[in-house]
N, C-alpha and C positions, 0 to 999 in steps of 0.2 A: 218435605223433610221436617220432622218434628224435633224440636230441640228441647232437651231437659234443662231445668234451672242450672244444674252444674255445668252443662255445656255452654249455656249463655254466659255464666260467670267466667268460665275459662276464655271464651271469646272476648269478653270485655277486658279482661286482664291483658290478653295478647294484643288487642287493639290499642290499649293505653300504652303498653310497652313499645309497640311498633311506631306509634305516633310520637313518642317522646324523643326529644333530642338526646344524643349521647355526648358526653363530655369526658375527655380523658383527664380533666382536671377536677371533676366533681368529687366532693368528699364522699367516702364510702358510707353507705347507709348503715345505721346501727342494726344489729341483729335484735329483732323484736322478740321479747320473751313469750308473748302469747301467740298461739297458732291460729286462733279464730277470734273474730270480733265478738262472738258469743261469750268469750271469756272475759270481756271487759266488766269492771265493777259497775253495779247498778245502784241507784238510778244514774242514768247517763246525764252529763252536764247540760245545762241550758246556757250556752256560751254567748248568746247575742243579747245585748242591752238594747231593748226596744226604744228607750228614751235617750240614748246617747247621741251626741252631735257627731255624726259620721265624718263630716268634712274635717272637723277639728281633730278627731281621732286619727285620721289618715295623715293629716299634716304633722301631728306630733310623732306618729310612727315613722314617717319618712325622715324627719329631723333626727330621731334617735338612730335609725338605720344608718344614716350618713355619719353621725358622730361615732358610732360603734363599729363601723365597717362591716355591717351585716346587710342582708336583703330584707326587704319589706314583704311580708306575706299578708295579703288582705283576704280574709276569709268572708265571703259573701254567703249569707244563709239566713235561716230562721229557726227559732226554737221548736217549731212545729215539724221540722224535717228530720226524720230518723237518720238519714245519711250524714247530715250536719252534726248531729249529736254523737253519732258513732265516731266520726273523724275527730271531734273535740275530745271525746273520751280516750281515743288512741293517742292523741298528741299529749295527753296528760300522763301517759304511762312513763315511768322513770327513764327507761332506756331511750325512748323517742323524745321525751321532754327535754333531756339534756342536749340532744342533737339539735332540736328546733331552737332552743335558747342560744346555742353557740352560733347558729347560722342565720337566724331570722329574728326580726321584730314582728310579732303577730298582732294584727288589728282585726277584730271581728266587726262586721258591719251587718246589721239587721236589714234585709231587703224585703221583709214582710213576705208576701206571696208573689214576689218578683214585681212589686209595685211601689217600692219605697227605697229611698237613698240610691236611686239609679244613676244619679249624677256621679257617684264614685266610680263605677266601671266606665261610664261615658268619658270621664277624665282621661282614661287610658285607651280610648278608642273602642270600647266594647259597648255597642249601642243596645244590645238586647241580652238580658240574662235568661238563658233558656233552660237552666237547671241549677240546682244547688245541692251540695256546696260547690261554689265556684271560687277558685283560688287564683288571685292575681299575684304573681311573683314579680316584684319591682326592684330594679337595681338602685344603687345609691344616687344615680343621676335622674331617677324618676322614670326610667324606661321600663315598659312592660316586657318581661322576658318570655312569658309563656302564652303569648297571644293566641296561638293555635291550639292551646291545651287547657284553657281556662276552665272548661266544663268537664275535664277528664275524670274528675272524682264525683260527679253528680250521681253516680250509682255506686258509691263507696261500699255499700253493704255487700256487694258481690265481689269485692277484692279482698285479698288476704291482708292481714296487718303488715306483713313484710312487703307486699307490693305497694301499699300506701307509703311505707317508709322509704322505699326505693324511689317512688315518684317524687317525694319531697327532697331526697338527696340529689337528684339529677341536676338541680338548678344551682347547687352550691359549688364553690371552688375554693 
């Protein structure tokens, strides 16, 4: 059976949705104004500071999340990664940026080509980064909420902007 790219994309979206937990208390995702990731402004952002102290950034992010009653969203990736840059561009869109700011403290961590700053995911029980972007959703007590879904967005380019927003919304309450 031959699968077209659109069929593969549809299967990826369905798999991510099926694997995602559902919560009756999750905040509703915002309606994303753009229909396609191709509609994002270019050039896409380079969100990862290769010289940043990842451990200090995560510690500061967790402290801020606790103080502001939000979740910590640790975005593991690299500026070389198109999916990482697409996700960063989407999260900067006004409709989604407001939602993310209301519910998350975002910390970006450069993992190079999955060979750098790996102590950050290891701290949360993730021993191997198998794709990027990898998102760690951490509650105010420092517990990883999306353990089985960390790599769900590593093929973000095949998801719709709304599906990405819905994925981010499912962890909120």
